[in-house]
C-alpha positions in Angstrom: -39.7 -5.0 2.2 -36.0 -5.0 1.6 -34.9 -4.0 -2.1 -33.4 -7.1 -3.5 -30.5 -4.9 -5.4 -29.2 -4.3 -1.9 -27.5 -7.7 -2.1 -26.6 -7.9 -5.9 -23.7 -5.6 -5.6 -21.7 -5.5 -8.6 -23.5 -7.8 -10.6 -26.4 -5.3 -11.1 -24.0 -2.3 -11.8 -20.8 -3.7 -13.7 -20.1 -2.1 -16.8 -20.8 -3.8 -20.1 -17.6 -2.6 -21.7 -14.4 -0.7 -20.3 -15.2 2.9 -21.3 -12.5 4.5 -19.1 -10.4 7.3 -20.3 -6.8 7.8 -18.9 -5.3 11.3 -18.0 -1.5 11.9 -17.2 -1.5 14.8 -14.6 2.1 15.0 -13.9 3.7 14.9 -10.5 1.8 15.3 -7.3 3.1 16.6 -4.1 1.5 14.5 -1.2 0.6 15.9 2.0 2.8 13.2 3.6 5.7 15.0 2.1 6.5 12.6 -0.6 5.9 13.1 -4.4 4.4 10.7 -6.8 5.7 11.1 -10.4 3.7 10.6 -13.6 0.2 10.2 -12.0 -2.4 8.6 -14.1 -6.2 9.4 -13.3 -8.8 6.9 -14.7 -12.2 8.5 -15.4 -15.3 8.3 -17.3 -17.9 10.8 -18.7 -21.4 10.9 -19.6 -23.4 13.6 -21.4 -21.7 16.7 -23.1 -20.1 19.9 -21.7 -22.1 23.0 -22.5 -20.5 25.9 -24.5 -19.8 27.9 -21.4 -18.6 24.8 -19.5 -21.0 25.4 -16.6 -22.9 21.9 -16.6 -20.2 19.6 -15.3 -20.9 17.4 -12.0 -17.9 15.5 -10.5 -19.0 12.4 -8.9 -16.4 11.1 -6.1 -16.7 7.3 -5.3 -17.0 5.4 -1.9 -14.3 3.3 -0.5 -14.7 0.4 -2.7 -16.0 2.1 -5.7 -14.6 3.1 -9.0 -14.9 5.7 -11.9 -18.0 3.9 -13.4 -20.3 6.1 -11.5 -23.4 5.4 -13.8 -23.2 1.7 -12.7 -22.7 2.0 -8.9 -25.1 5.1 -8.8 -27.4 3.9 -11.3 -30.6 5.1 -9.9 -29.4 8.9 -9.7 -27.0 9.1 -13.0 -28.3 8.7 -16.4 -30.9 10.2 -19.0 -33.8 11.8 -17.2 -32.4 11.0 -13.8 -31.4 13.3 -10.9 -28.0 13.7 -12.5 -29.3 14.1 -16.0 -26.9 13.0 -18.5 -28.9 14.7 -21.3 -28.6 17.9 -19.4 -25.3 17.8 -17.3 -21.6 16.5 -18.1 -21.0 13.9 -15.5 -17.5 12.9 -14.5 -16.6 10.0 -12.5 -13.0 9.2 -11.4 -11.1 6.5 -9.7 -9.7 8.1 -6.4 -5.8 8.3 -5.9 -4.4 5.3 -4.1 -7.0 3.0 -5.9 -6.8 0.0 -8.3 -9.2 0.7 -11.0 -6.8 2.4 -13.3 -5.6 5.4 -11.3 -2.2 5.3 -9.7 -2.1 3.4 -6.7 0.2 0.8 -4.8 -0.1 -1.7 -7.3 0.9 0.8 -10.1 4.5 0.7 -11.8 6.8 3.0 -10.4 9.5 4.9 -12.5 12.0 2.1 -11.7 9.9 -0.4 -13.6 8.4 -2.2 -10.3 5.2 -1.9 -8.6 5.2 0.6 -5.9 3.9 -1.8 -3.1 5.3 -0.7 0.1 7.0 2.3 -1.1 3.5 3.8 -2.1 3.1 7.2 -0.1 0.3 7.5 2.5 -2.2 9.5 0.5 -5.1 11.8 2.1 -8.4 12.8 1.0 -6.9 16.2 0.2 -4.5 14.5 -2.4 -7.5 12.8 -4.0 -8.9 16.1 -4.3 -5.7 17.7 -5.8 -5.4 14.7 -8.1 -9.0 15.4 -9.4 -8.5 19.3 -9.6 -5.5 18.5 -12.0 -7.9 16.2 -14.0 -10.4 19.1 -14.3 -7.5 21.5 -15.4 -6.7 19.0 -18.4 -10.4 19.0 -19.4 -10.3 22.7 -19.3 -13.1 22.8 -16.5 -12.6 25.7 -14.3 -15.9 25.6 -12.3 -18.1 22.5 -11.2 -21.8 23.0 -11.0 -21.9 20.2 -8.5 -19.4 17.9 -6.6 -21.2 15.0 -5.1 -20.4 11.6 -3.3 -21.5 9.4 -0.4 -19.4 8.0 2.2 -15.7 8.4 1.3 -16.9 10.3 -1.7 -18.6 12.9 0.7 -15.6 13.4 2.3 -13.9 14.2 -1.1 -16.9 16.6 -2.0 -16.6 18.3 1.3 -12.7 18.9 0.8 -13.5 20.2 -2.8 -15.6 22.9 -1.1 -12.9 24.2 1.2 -9.7 23.4 -0.7 -11.1 25.0 -4.2 -13.8 27.1 -3.0 -13.9 29.2 -6.1 -14.4 26.1 -8.4 -17.5 24.7 -6.8 -21.1 26.1 -6.9 -22.9 23.2 -5.1 -22.1 20.1 -3.2 -24.6 17.1 -2.5 -23.0 15.0 0.5 -24.9 11.9 1.4 -24.4 9.1 4.1 -21.0 11.0 5.2 -19.3 12.9 7.8 -16.8 15.7 8.5 -14.6 13.1 10.5 -14.7 9.3 11.5 -15.8 8.4 14.9 -13.7 6.1 17.1 -16.1 3.4 16.1 -15.6 3.8 12.5 -11.9 3.8 13.0 -12.2 0.5 14.9 -14.0 -1.3 12.3 -11.5 -0.1 9.6 -8.6 -1.2 12.0 -10.1 -4.8 12.2 -10.3 -4.9 8.7 -6.8 -3.7 8.3 -5.3 -6.1 10.6 -7.1 -8.9 8.7 -4.9 -8.0 5.8 -1.9 -7.2 7.6 -1.7 -10.2 9.8 -2.3 -12.5 6.6 1.2 -14.3 6.2 1.1 -13.6 2.3 1.0 -9.9 2.9 4.9 -9.7 3.0 5.1 -6.0 4.2 3.0 -4.9 1.3 5.5 -6.4 -1.6 3.5 -9.4 -2.6 2.8 -8.7 -6.1 5.2 -11.5 -7.3 3.1 -14.1 -5.2 -0.3 -14.9 -4.2 -0.9 -12.0 -2.1 -3.1 -11.7 1.1 -6.2 -12.7 -0.4 -7.7 -14.6 2.7 -7.2 -11.3 4.9 -8.7 -9.3 1.9 -11.6 -11.3 1.9 -12.4 -11.1 5.5 -11.8 -7.4 5.5 -14.5 -7.3 3.0 -17.1 -9.3 4.9 -16.4 -7.0 7.8 -17.2 -4.2 5.4 -20.5 -5.9 4.4 -21.7 -6.1 8.0 -21.3 -2.5 8.4 -22.8 -1.5 5.1 -26.2 -3.1 5.8 -28.8 -3.0 8.6 -30.1 -5.3 11.1 -33.4 -5.2 9.3 -31.8 -5.9 6.2 -30.1 -8.9 7.2 -33.2 -10.3 8.9 -35.4 -9.6 5.9 -33.0 -11.4 3.5 -31.5 -14.2 5.7 -33.0 -14.6 9.0 -31.7 -17.9 10.5 -32.1 -19.8 7.6 -29.6 -22.7 6.9 -27.6 -22.9 3.8 -28.7 -26.0 1.5 -29.6 -28.3 4.7 -32.4 -28.9 7.2 -30.2 -29.4 10.1 -26.8 -28.1 11.7 -23.6 -30.0 10.2 -22.0 -29.7 13.7 -18.6 -28.3 12.1 -17.0 -25.1 11.3 -18.3 -25.1 7.8 -21.0 -23.1 6.3 -24.1 -23.6 8.2 -26.3 -20.3 7.7 -27.2 -18.5 4.5 -25.8 -15.2 5.9 -22.4 -16.9 6.3 -22.5 -18.2 2.7 -23.3 -14.7 1.4 -20.4 -13.2 3.4 -18.0 -15.6 2.2 -19.1 -15.3 -1.4 -18.8 -11.5 -1.4 -15.4 -11.7 0.4 -13.9 -14.1 -2.0 -15.3 -12.1 -5.0 -13.9 -8.9 -3.7 -10.3 -10.3 -4.0 -10.8 -10.5 -7.8 -11.1 -7.1 -8.4 -9.5 -5.2 -5.8 -5.9 -4.7 -4.4 -5.4 -5.3 -0.4 -2.8 -2.4 -0.5 -5.2 -0.1 -2.0 -8.0 -0.9 0.5 -5.5 0.0 3.3 -4.4 3.3 2.0 -8.0 4.4 1.2 -9.2 3.3 4.8 -6.4 5.0 6.3 -7.0 8.2 4.2 -10.6 8.6 5.4 -9.7 7.5 8.9 -7.1 10.5 9.0 -9.6 13.0 7.4 -11.1 15.6 9.8 -12.8 18.8 8.5 -12.6 21.3 11.2 -13.3 24.7 9.5 -15.8 25.4 6.6 -15.5 29.3 6.3 -13.7 28.9 3.1 -16.5 27.1 1.3 -18.8 29.1 -0.9 -20.9 26.4 -2.3 -24.6 25.6 -1.5 -25.1 22.3 0.4 -27.3 19.7 0.4 -26.8 16.9 2.9 -28.7 13.8 3.4 -28.3 10.8 5.9 -30.4 7.6 6.5 -32.1 6.6 9.7 -30.8 2.9 9.4 -27.3 3.9 8.7 -25.2 2.9 11.8 -21.9 3.3 10.0 -22.3 6.9 9.0 -24.9 8.2 11.3 -27.6 10.8 11.0 -25.7 12.5 14.1 -22.5 12.9 12.2 -24.6 14.5 9.5 -26.3 16.8 11.8 -23.1 17.7 13.4 -21.8 18.9 9.8 -25.0 20.8 9.1 -24.6 22.6 12.4 -21.0 23.4 11.5 -22.0 24.6 8.2 -25.1 26.7 9.6 -22.9 28.3 12.2 -20.5 29.4 9.5 -23.6 31.0 7.6 -23.4 28.5 4.6 -26.5 27.8 2.7 -27.4 24.3 3.5 -30.5 21.9 3.3 -30.5 18.7 5.4 -32.9 15.7 5.1 -32.8 12.4 7.0 -34.3 9.8 5.1 -36.3 6.9 6.5 -35.4 3.7 4.7 -34.2 0.2 6.3 -31.2 -0.6 4.1 -28.3 0.7 6.1 -25.4 2.6 4.8 -25.9 1.3 1.4 -29.2 3.2 1.1 -27.4 6.2 -0.5 -26.6 3.7 -3.3 -30.2 2.3 -3.7 -32.6 5.4 -3.2 -33.3 6.7 -6.5 -36.6 8.4 -5.3 -36.3 10.5 -2.3 -32.6 11.9 -3.0 -33.8 12.1 -6.6 -36.4 14.7 -5.7 -34.1 16.7 -3.5 -31.4 16.7 -6.0 -33.7 17.9 -9.0 -34.9 20.8 -6.9 -31.3 21.6 -5.5 -29.6 21.7 -8.9 -32.5 23.8 -10.4 -32.0 26.6 -7.8 
């Protein structure tokens, strides 16, 4: 039985009210050689920091996520859950280059205009550096655990090697040390849907309509890759949408077509096309080649039905860590939900996490 929440996306996890905080972290020298001035980081926190500031957990989001981690990871974060907000101080941030409060392409630059095409190409390392500056402002020297899935897992990995003395533990789920050619290819098709939209205007579209059609198609591509064939079959099969026979045209025929069109169009209301381009490029560029600097203990999970971030990639990461004599525990979880399983599983991951954090 497929969990119905797999197809409810943001309706299930949207914040009731905006509880974001904003930190001004100053200038940030990006790895591409350019510098961002007056960077803002949007973040949320849950729970309380203890007296010796040893209970902080940093949650890094996936590609289209945001700072509201207690929403999109609602089965792992909250009172009594794996990331117990009665016990831990949980911090969720919006990644650099995003569009949910943190400085990104749609943000206003020092000249009073949106960055647009002028926004520098940011990396996963830049995202982590920005988060480190936020923690400096919060006067948190060390993190009990840094965690994330997908793009968030890459950020968590980078934390362990970029700031090894600041991280005790890292939970990496449904992620990898580098993208495969197939993952890059999927992202490239999504990028081209945006770049070839006539309204893209080289990235400077904020005074017009913007490439909403291209962004919608890019999101449809993403949704296909996030789910499994079993999930699609269980939810939709070949059922027709509000009809008993084909219309014999190019309109909506199947339920699955209606779903993808709905999700694509909805996405255009909350996400900036330039941000999606920048974040996808950042994770395509990412390649962790050396883990010798890491001092953290690792918990890594993958999912049997995840064909986007495969178990093989997680196993390769585990092998890299093991060869470097790092403390690592790995679990492959058998669930039929595809890549989004890391967002839905609040049972198996929770059990592993509780034990991992208590060690």
